[in-house]
C-alpha positions in Angstrom: 89.0 76.2 88.7 86.5 79.4 87.7 83.3 79.0 89.1 80.1 78.7 86.9 78.6 82.1 87.4 74.7 82.5 87.5 74.1 86.4 87.8 70.9 88.5 88.5 71.0 92.0 88.1 69.3 94.2 91.5 68.8 97.5 89.2 70.3 99.7 92.1 68.1 98.1 94.9 69.4 98.9 98.2 71.3 101.8 96.4 71.4 104.9 98.8 72.0 107.2 96.2 73.1 107.8 93.1 77.2 108.3 92.3 78.2 110.7 89.9 79.2 108.3 87.4 76.6 106.0 87.5 73.7 104.1 85.4 74.2 100.6 86.3 70.7 99.8 84.9 72.0 99.7 81.2 75.3 97.5 82.4 72.7 94.6 82.7 70.6 93.3 79.6 68.1 91.5 81.8 66.8 91.9 85.0 65.5 89.3 87.1 64.8 89.8 90.6 61.4 88.0 91.3 61.9 84.5 93.7 60.0 82.2 91.1 62.2 83.8 87.9 65.3 83.6 90.1 64.3 79.5 91.0 63.1 78.8 87.5 66.5 80.5 85.3 68.6 78.6 88.4 67.1 75.5 87.0 67.3 76.1 83.5 71.5 77.2 84.0 72.1 74.3 86.0 71.2 72.3 83.0 74.2 74.1 81.2 76.5 74.0 84.2 79.9 72.2 83.4 80.5 69.1 85.2 83.2 69.4 88.6 83.4 73.4 88.2 82.1 74.8 91.5 78.7 76.8 90.8 77.5 80.1 92.4 74.3 82.9 92.5 75.5 86.1 92.7 73.6 89.2 93.0 74.7 92.2 91.4 73.8 95.7 90.3 73.0 97.1 93.9 73.9 96.8 97.2 72.7 93.7 98.8 72.7 94.3 102.6 71.4 97.6 102.0 67.9 96.0 101.1 65.1 95.9 103.5 65.5 92.3 105.7 62.2 91.0 104.2 64.0 91.5 100.6 67.2 90.0 101.5 65.2 87.4 103.0 63.0 86.8 99.6 66.2 86.1 97.8 67.4 83.6 100.3 64.9 81.8 100.2 65.3 81.6 96.5 68.6 79.8 96.3 68.3 78.2 99.4 66.8 75.2 97.6 69.6 74.8 95.3 72.5 74.9 98.1 70.7 72.4 100.2 70.7 70.1 97.3 74.8 70.8 96.5 73.9 72.0 92.9 74.7 75.1 93.9 78.0 75.6 96.3 77.3 79.1 97.2 76.2 82.9 97.1 77.9 86.1 96.0 76.5 89.5 96.0 77.9 93.1 96.0 77.8 95.9 98.4 78.4 99.3 100.0 81.4 99.1 102.6 79.2 101.4 104.7 76.3 98.8 104.8 78.5 96.4 106.4 78.5 95.0 110.0 79.0 92.4 111.9 75.3 90.9 112.4 75.1 91.5 108.9 78.2 89.7 108.0 76.9 86.6 110.8 73.6 87.2 108.7 75.3 86.6 105.0 77.5 83.8 106.4 74.3 81.8 107.9 72.7 81.8 104.3 75.5 80.9 102.0 77.1 83.8 100.7 81.0 83.4 101.0 82.2 86.2 98.6 81.2 89.9 99.1 82.5 92.1 96.6 82.8 96.2 97.7 82.6 98.9 95.7 85.5 100.8 97.5 86.1 102.8 93.9 89.3 105.2 95.6 91.3 105.5 98.8 91.0 109.4 98.2 88.5 111.4 100.2 88.5 114.6 98.1 87.7 111.7 95.3 84.5 109.8 97.0 83.3 113.3 97.9 83.3 114.8 94.3 81.8 111.5 93.0 79.3 111.6 95.9 80.3 108.1 97.5 78.9 108.5 101.1 81.9 106.8 103.0 85.2 107.8 104.2 88.1 105.7 102.9 88.4 104.1 106.4 85.4 102.4 105.8 86.5 99.7 103.3 89.4 98.3 105.8 87.1 97.7 108.5 84.3 95.9 106.4 86.7 93.7 104.8 88.5 92.9 108.3 84.5 92.5 109.6 83.6 89.9 106.3 86.9 88.2 106.7 86.3 87.5 110.4 82.9 85.9 109.7 84.4 83.5 106.6 83.8 85.4 103.6 86.2 86.4 101.0 86.3 90.1 100.0 86.7 91.3 96.7 87.2 95.2 95.8 86.1 97.1 93.1 88.3 100.6 92.1 87.8 102.9 89.5 90.4 105.0 88.1 90.8 108.5 86.6 87.7 110.0 88.7 87.0 113.7 89.2 89.8 114.5 91.7 91.9 111.8 90.9 95.2 111.1 89.0 97.4 108.4 88.0 99.6 109.0 91.2 96.8 108.9 93.7 95.2 105.8 91.5 98.4 103.9 91.9 98.2 105.1 95.3 94.9 104.1 95.8 95.8 100.8 95.0 98.6 100.3 97.3 96.8 101.0 100.2 94.1 98.2 98.9 96.2 95.5 98.8 97.2 96.7 102.6 93.1 94.9 103.5 95.0 91.8 101.6 91.8 91.4 99.3 91.0 87.7 97.8 90.4 89.5 94.4 90.0 93.1 92.2 88.1 94.5 89.7 89.4 97.5 88.2 87.5 99.8 86.6 88.7 102.7 84.3 85.8 105.7 84.6 83.7 106.3 81.5 81.2 108.8 80.9 78.0 107.7 80.4 75.3 109.4 79.3 72.3 110.9 81.8 75.0 111.2 85.0 76.2 113.7 87.0 79.3 113.1 85.6 78.5 113.8 81.9 77.2 117.5 83.1 80.6 118.1 84.6 82.0 116.5 81.2 80.3 118.7 79.2 80.7 121.6 81.4 84.7 120.9 81.1 84.7 120.4 84.6 86.0 116.9 84.3 88.4 115.1 81.5 88.5 111.3 81.6 91.7 109.2 81.1 92.7 108.7 77.4 92.8 105.5 76.0 96.4 105.0 76.3 96.9 106.7 79.2 94.6 104.2 80.9 96.0 101.0 79.1 99.5 102.1 80.3 98.1 102.8 84.0 96.2 99.7 84.2 99.3 97.6 82.7 101.4 99.2 86.0 98.6 98.0 88.1 98.1 94.7 86.9 102.5 94.4 87.6 101.6 95.8 90.8 98.9 93.1 91.8 100.6 90.0 90.0 103.3 91.4 93.1 101.3 91.2 95.4 99.5 87.9 94.5 96.2 89.3 94.4 94.8 88.2 91.2 92.2 90.9 89.3 88.8 88.9 88.0 87.9 91.8 85.5 89.8 95.0 84.1 87.0 97.6 82.2 83.5 97.4 81.6 81.4 94.5 80.4 81.1 95.7 76.8 77.3 95.0 76.6 75.5 96.4 73.4 73.1 98.5 75.9 76.3 99.7 77.3 78.4 101.1 74.0 75.4 104.0 72.8 75.9 105.3 76.1 79.7 105.7 76.9 80.4 109.5 76.0 83.9 110.1 76.9 86.5 107.7 78.1 88.9 104.9 78.3 85.9 102.6 76.8 87.0 99.5 74.7 85.6 95.9 73.9 88.9 94.4 74.2 90.0 96.5 76.9 92.3 94.2 79.4 93.6 92.6 76.1 94.9 95.9 75.3 96.2 96.1 78.9 98.2 92.8 79.1 99.6 93.2 75.3 100.9 96.5 76.6 102.6 94.8 79.7 104.1 92.1 77.1 105.2 95.2 75.3 107.4 96.5 78.2 108.8 92.8 78.9 110.0 93.0 75.5 111.3 96.5 74.9 113.1 96.1 78.2 114.2 92.6 76.8 115.7 94.2 73.9 117.4 97.7 74.8 121.0 96.0 75.4 121.1 94.3 72.7 122.4 94.9 69.0 120.2 93.0 66.5 122.0 94.7 63.0 118.4 94.1 61.0 118.6 90.2 62.2 116.0 88.2 62.4 114.5 87.0 66.2 112.7 84.6 67.7 111.0 84.6 71.5 109.8 81.6 72.8 106.4 82.2 74.8 103.6 80.2 76.2 101.1 78.3 74.5 98.1 79.9 73.6 99.6 83.6 74.2 100.2 84.7 70.9 98.0 87.5 70.2 98.2 88.9 73.7 102.3 89.6 72.6 101.7 90.3 69.1 99.2 93.0 70.5 96.2 94.3 68.7 96.3 94.7 64.9 100.1 93.3 65.3 101.0 96.6 66.9 103.9 95.5 69.2 105.8 93.8 67.1 105.5 96.5 64.2 107.0 98.8 67.0 109.5 96.4 68.4 111.2 95.8 64.4 110.9 99.4 64.0 112.3 100.6 67.6 115.3 98.0 67.5 115.9 98.1 63.9 114.5 94.3 63.8 114.1 92.5 60.2 111.9 89.7 61.3 110.5 89.1 64.9 108.9 85.6 65.4 106.6 83.9 68.2 107.3 80.4 69.1 104.7 78.7 71.0 106.5 76.6 74.2 105.3 75.2 77.2 108.4 76.3 78.9 108.5 79.6 79.8 106.0 81.2 82.2 102.9 83.2 81.4 104.5 86.7 81.4 108.1 85.5 80.5 109.5 85.1 77.3 112.8 83.4 76.0 115.3 85.3 73.4 117.0 83.6 70.6 119.0 85.0 67.7 118.4 82.8 64.5 
């Protein structure tokens, strides 16, 4: 069951440097970090908590474990009463992998943190250096091991299409990431945000981001890989906040990016299903899982139109059913 998340954004607090691609502050619509504000928002948000769902307070948008000890303590204390009375189940934080050691992991666990998201981005040393990340590729593995030994779940955040990377390197980074057995992943194709070093590189012709179609293809393959490894991907693409959209200069940004990716995965399934069939202008029906019709049809019916054209199908119908699995379709010739 998905948790009910009450997020707080730290506006890059604790970040040791600004990475070349980052303008974290514009991705956050509301910044609430004072202890009194946190307590008040928790009370308001908990009134809307759905019955039966686990609840977490989450600190995003900075490097939590790089905050000064007194600041971390302030944040712990703002949530502690809600942990004590059981209205909040645990805390989630995001941080840098080079800001984790055994003492920090123990501190996190003792203060109710049960999920840590690590900003890994890439497992290519040259890429990390180009984007001024400031840690090496071994660091995320060490941090993950320490956190898991402390009883904390670990998620990895990876970026695709960074300077110096390629489709091959991005897939290699993903496969290497899965060797660390993260509990979940977030996958973010890199976009160029105004007023960043990456924007300067793009304007000077020194960086070319992924095109949207290439990014959709890449992420479809990556999700297939994650499914095979049974590692959930809880986010694909940047959250399309109103503040973010006008700042995107280039790159594979789309407000429904995951929908595009999931539709591409299903298009591939249907292409494989149809390739050895002879339809002769027939009407075709497919059984699909209830509630997934828009994913199978594609954005603006694109999958349907592509398949009808390529395989010379006169009509293509999707019949919702509870029988097939989420990524399966049953072909029925009429």
